[in-house]
C-alpha positions as CSV (number, residue, x, y, z in Angstrom):
1,X,-43.3,-44.9,26.4
2,X,-44.8,-41.8,24.8
3,X,-44.4,-38.5,26.6
4,X,-47.5,-36.7,27.7
5,X,-48.6,-34.2,25.0
6,X,-47.9,-31.2,27.3
7,X,-44.4,-32.4,28.2
8,X,-43.6,-32.8,24.5
9,X,-44.7,-29.3,23.7
10,X,-42.6,-27.9,26.6
11,X,-39.6,-29.8,25.4
12,X,-40.0,-28.5,21.9
13,X,-40.3,-24.9,23.2
14,X,-37.2,-25.3,25.4
15,X,-35.2,-26.7,22.5
16,X,-36.4,-23.9,20.3
17,X,-35.4,-21.3,22.8
18,X,-32.0,-22.9,23.3
19,X,-31.4,-22.9,19.5
20,X,-32.4,-19.3,19.1
21,X,-30.3,-18.3,22.1
22,X,-27.3,-20.1,20.7
23,X,-27.8,-18.5,17.3
24,X,-28.0,-15.1,18.8
25,X,-24.8,-15.7,20.8
26,X,-23.0,-16.8,17.6
27,X,-24.3,-13.8,15.6
28,X,-23.2,-11.5,18.4
29,X,-19.7,-13.0,18.5
30,X,-19.4,-12.8,14.7
31,X,-20.5,-9.1,14.9
32,X,-17.9,-8.4,17.6
33,X,-15.2,-10.2,15.6
34,X,-16.0,-8.5,12.3
35,X,-13.4,-6.2,10.9
36,X,-14.6,-2.9,9.4
37,X,-14.6,-2.9,5.6
38,X,-13.2,-0.1,3.5
39,X,-15.1,-0.1,0.2
40,X,-13.5,1.7,-2.7
41,X,-15.7,3.0,-5.5
42,X,-14.5,4.8,-8.6
43,X,-13.1,4.3,-12.1
44,X,-10.1,2.7,-13.7
45,X,-7.6,5.0,-11.9
46,X,-8.7,3.1,-8.7
47,X,-9.1,-0.4,-10.2
48,X,-7.7,-1.4,-13.6
49,X,-7.6,-4.8,-15.1
50,X,-6.0,-3.7,-18.4
51,X,-2.6,-5.4,-19.1
52,X,0.2,-3.2,-18.0
53,X,-1.8,-0.7,-15.9
54,X,-3.0,-0.7,-12.3
55,X,-5.2,1.6,-10.2
56,X,-4.1,2.8,-6.8
57,X,-6.8,0.8,-5.0
58,X,-5.0,-2.4,-6.0
59,X,-1.9,-1.2,-4.0
60,X,-3.7,0.3,-1.0
61,X,-3.7,-2.9,1.1
62,X,0.0,-2.5,1.7
63,X,-0.7,0.6,3.8
64,X,-3.4,-0.9,6.1
65,X,-3.3,-3.4,9.0
66,X,-5.2,-6.4,7.7
67,X,-6.0,-7.4,11.2
68,X,-8.0,-4.2,11.7
69,X,-9.7,-3.5,8.3
70,X,-10.6,-5.4,5.1
71,X,-10.4,-3.6,1.8
72,X,-13.0,-4.3,-1.0
73,X,-12.1,-2.5,-4.2
74,X,-15.4,-2.2,-6.1
75,X,-14.2,0.5,-8.6
76,X,-14.7,-0.3,-12.2
77,X,-13.1,1.1,-15.3
78,X,-15.0,3.5,-17.5
79,X,-17.5,4.5,-14.8
80,X,-18.5,8.0,-13.7
81,X,-20.2,9.3,-10.7
82,X,-23.4,8.9,-12.7
83,X,-23.0,5.6,-14.5
84,X,-21.7,3.8,-11.4
85,X,-25.2,4.4,-9.9
86,X,-27.2,3.8,-13.1
87,X,-25.6,0.4,-13.7
88,X,-26.5,-0.8,-10.1
89,X,-22.9,-1.0,-9.0
90,X,-23.4,1.3,-6.0
91,X,-26.6,-0.5,-5.1
92,X,-24.6,-3.8,-4.7
93,X,-22.0,-2.0,-2.5
94,X,-24.7,-0.3,-0.4
95,X,-26.4,-3.6,0.3
96,X,-23.1,-4.9,1.9
97,X,-22.3,-1.9,4.0
98,X,-22.6,-2.3,7.7
99,X,-22.2,0.2,10.6
100,X,-18.6,1.0,11.2
101,X,-17.5,0.6,7.6
102,X,-15.9,3.2,5.3
103,X,-16.4,4.2,1.7
104,X,-13.6,5.9,-0.3
105,X,-15.1,7.7,-3.3
106,X,-13.1,8.9,-6.3
107,X,-14.8,9.8,-9.6
108,X,-14.3,12.5,-12.3
109,X,-12.2,11.1,-15.1
110,X,-15.2,9.9,-17.0
111,X,-17.7,12.6,-16.0
112,X,-17.0,14.6,-19.2
113,X,-18.4,13.9,-22.6
114,X,-21.9,13.4,-24.0
115,X,-24.8,13.0,-21.6
116,X,-27.2,11.1,-23.8
117,X,-25.1,9.7,-26.7
118,X,-22.7,6.8,-26.7
119,X,-21.8,5.7,-23.2
120,X,-23.8,8.6,-21.8
121,X,-21.9,8.7,-18.6
122,X,-21.2,12.5,-18.2
123,X,-22.6,14.4,-15.3
124,X,-23.5,18.0,-15.4
125,X,-20.7,20.4,-14.4
126,X,-20.7,21.8,-10.9
127,X,-22.0,20.8,-7.5
128,X,-25.4,22.4,-7.5
129,X,-28.9,21.0,-7.8
130,X,-29.3,21.6,-11.5
131,X,-30.8,18.7,-13.5
132,X,-31.4,17.9,-17.2
133,X,-33.9,15.3,-18.5
134,X,-32.4,13.2,-21.4
135,X,-33.3,10.2,-23.4
136,X,-30.4,7.7,-23.8
137,X,-29.8,7.1,-27.5
138,X,-28.7,3.6,-26.9
139,X,-31.8,2.4,-25.1
140,X,-34.5,5.1,-25.4
141,X,-34.6,5.2,-21.6
142,X,-35.3,8.5,-20.0
143,X,-33.0,9.7,-17.3
144,X,-32.6,12.8,-15.1
145,X,-29.0,13.8,-15.1
146,X,-27.6,15.6,-12.1
147,X,-24.4,17.5,-11.4
148,X,-21.2,15.8,-10.4
149,X,-21.3,17.2,-7.0
150,X,-24.9,16.2,-6.5
151,X,-24.0,12.6,-7.3
152,X,-21.2,12.7,-4.8
153,X,-23.5,14.1,-2.2
154,X,-25.9,11.3,-2.8
155,X,-23.2,8.7,-2.2
156,X,-22.3,10.5,1.0
157,X,-25.8,10.6,2.4
158,X,-26.6,7.0,1.6
159,X,-23.3,5.7,3.0
160,X,-23.9,7.6,6.2
161,X,-27.5,6.3,6.4
162,X,-26.0,2.8,6.6
163,X,-23.7,3.8,9.4
164,X,-20.5,4.1,7.3
165,X,-18.0,6.9,7.1
166,X,-17.6,8.3,3.6
167,X,-14.3,9.8,2.4
168,X,-14.4,11.9,-0.8
169,X,-11.2,12.1,-2.9
170,X,-10.5,14.5,-5.6
171,X,-9.5,12.6,-8.7
172,X,-5.8,11.8,-9.2
173,X,-4.1,14.0,-11.8
174,X,-3.3,13.0,-15.4
175,X,0.2,13.1,-16.7
176,X,-0.3,16.5,-18.3
177,X,2.1,19.3,-17.6
178,X,2.2,23.1,-18.3
179,X,5.3,25.2,-17.7
180,X,6.8,22.5,-15.5
181,X,3.7,22.1,-13.4
182,X,1.1,19.3,-13.3
183,X,-2.3,20.4,-14.5
184,X,-4.6,20.4,-11.5
185,X,-8.4,20.1,-11.2
186,X,-8.7,22.7,-8.4
187,X,-11.1,24.8,-10.5
188,X,-13.5,22.1,-11.5
189,X,-13.8,18.5,-10.4
190,X,-11.5,18.9,-7.4
191,X,-13.4,22.0,-6.3
192,X,-16.8,20.3,-6.8
193,X,-15.7,17.2,-4.9
194,X,-14.6,19.4,-2.0
195,X,-17.9,21.3,-2.0
196,X,-19.9,18.1,-2.0
197,X,-17.9,16.8,1.0
198,X,-18.2,20.1,2.9
199,X,-21.9,20.3,2.3
200,X,-22.6,16.9,3.7
201,X,-20.0,16.9,6.4
202,X,-17.8,14.2,4.9
203,X,-14.1,13.9,5.1
204,X,-12.3,15.3,2.0
205,X,-9.0,14.1,0.8
206,X,-7.4,16.4,-1.9
207,X,-5.7,13.5,-3.7
208,X,-5.4,15.6,-6.8
209,X,-3.1,18.1,-5.1
210,X,-1.2,15.5,-3.1
211,X,-0.3,13.4,-6.1
212,X,0.5,16.4,-8.2
213,X,2.9,17.7,-5.6
214,X,4.6,14.3,-5.6
215,X,4.9,14.2,-9.4
216,X,6.5,17.7,-9.3
217,X,8.9,16.6,-6.6
218,X,10.3,13.7,-8.6
219,X,10.1,15.5,-11.9
220,X,8.3,15.1,-15.2
221,X,11.0,12.8,-16.7
222,X,10.7,10.3,-13.9
223,X,6.9,10.5,-13.9
224,X,6.8,9.8,-17.6
225,X,9.3,7.0,-17.5
226,X,8.1,5.1,-14.4
227,X,4.5,6.0,-13.6
228,X,2.9,6.1,-17.0
229,X,3.4,4.9,-20.6
230,X,4.1,6.9,-23.7
231,X,0.6,6.3,-25.0
232,X,-1.5,7.0,-22.0
233,X,-1.6,10.0,-19.7
234,X,-4.4,8.8,-17.3
235,X,-3.7,5.2,-16.3
236,X,-0.7,4.4,-14.2
237,X,1.7,1.6,-14.2
238,X,2.2,-0.6,-11.1
239,X,4.9,1.9,-9.9
240,X,2.5,4.8,-10.5
241,X,-0.3,3.0,-8.6
242,X,2.0,2.5,-5.7
243,X,2.9,6.2,-5.6
244,X,-0.8,7.1,-5.7
245,X,-1.7,4.6,-2.9
246,X,1.1,6.0,-0.8
247,X,-0.4,9.4,-1.4
248,X,-3.8,8.2,-0.2
249,X,-2.2,6.9,3.0
250,X,-0.2,10.0,3.6
251,X,-3.3,12.2,3.0
252,X,-5.4,10.2,5.4
253,X,-2.7,10.3,8.1
254,X,-2.7,14.1,7.9
255,X,-6.4,14.5,8.3
256,X,-7.6,15.5,11.7
257,X,-10.2,13.2,13.3
258,X,-10.3,10.7,10.4
259,X,-11.0,7.3,12.0
260,X,-9.8,5.5,8.9
261,X,-6.2,6.7,9.7
262,X,-6.1,4.6,12.8
263,X,-6.0,1.5,10.6
264,X,-2.9,2.6,8.8
265,X,0.4,0.8,9.4
266,X,3.4,2.8,10.6
267,X,4.7,5.2,8.0
268,X,7.4,3.6,5.9
269,X,10.8,5.2,5.8
């Protein structure tokens, strides 16, 4: 027997409401169960697929509780604070960020060089609002180039707008020594990274200084033999990556009020 038209409509509406309600409950449960994500963005010192080398981001998971946070290493070799944006890599990360997530930012090693020729990945020096209009020789595309600090500030602002907590790292030091000391970036990229973080109220991790101090503690000979190769002073071995990852964890643990530190495992002896 056919149901009266009005009863059929009511049944359909009831079924629809139950379906929608069920979907909302499932989504709410998934949201409650979702672990925060720690996104890593940067260059090859953070993620390196070259045979024999590793970036510190590949060894960072060992320092975090996987039940509390998930790590997504989206760094890519050869990228700068400028080219990571231009190539759409940041746009893809930004689309995935949800409230409560974290973004660890480390650029600088590739922010030197030509601004319009070749890979054209260099940013302008400094942390101000200066710009320079250029035409990329490889494509003829026009681009307005900003300072290193300005690019970092933009990452910070956009991450915060998505409800994430950005953490700016100064770049890890290269294996370059002068008079028994590791060459620092405190007068340039390290300084500009700090200024960008302070301007936008972001957490700053002076990774350049922390790692340099560790290198000096163990000595130049050990650093050269175990952390690097004889042909490369920028990219670390697996052991070197582990040392840098431990420095990241140690630095985060020492920062006051850094929520990301609550996801770290107990300090290793």
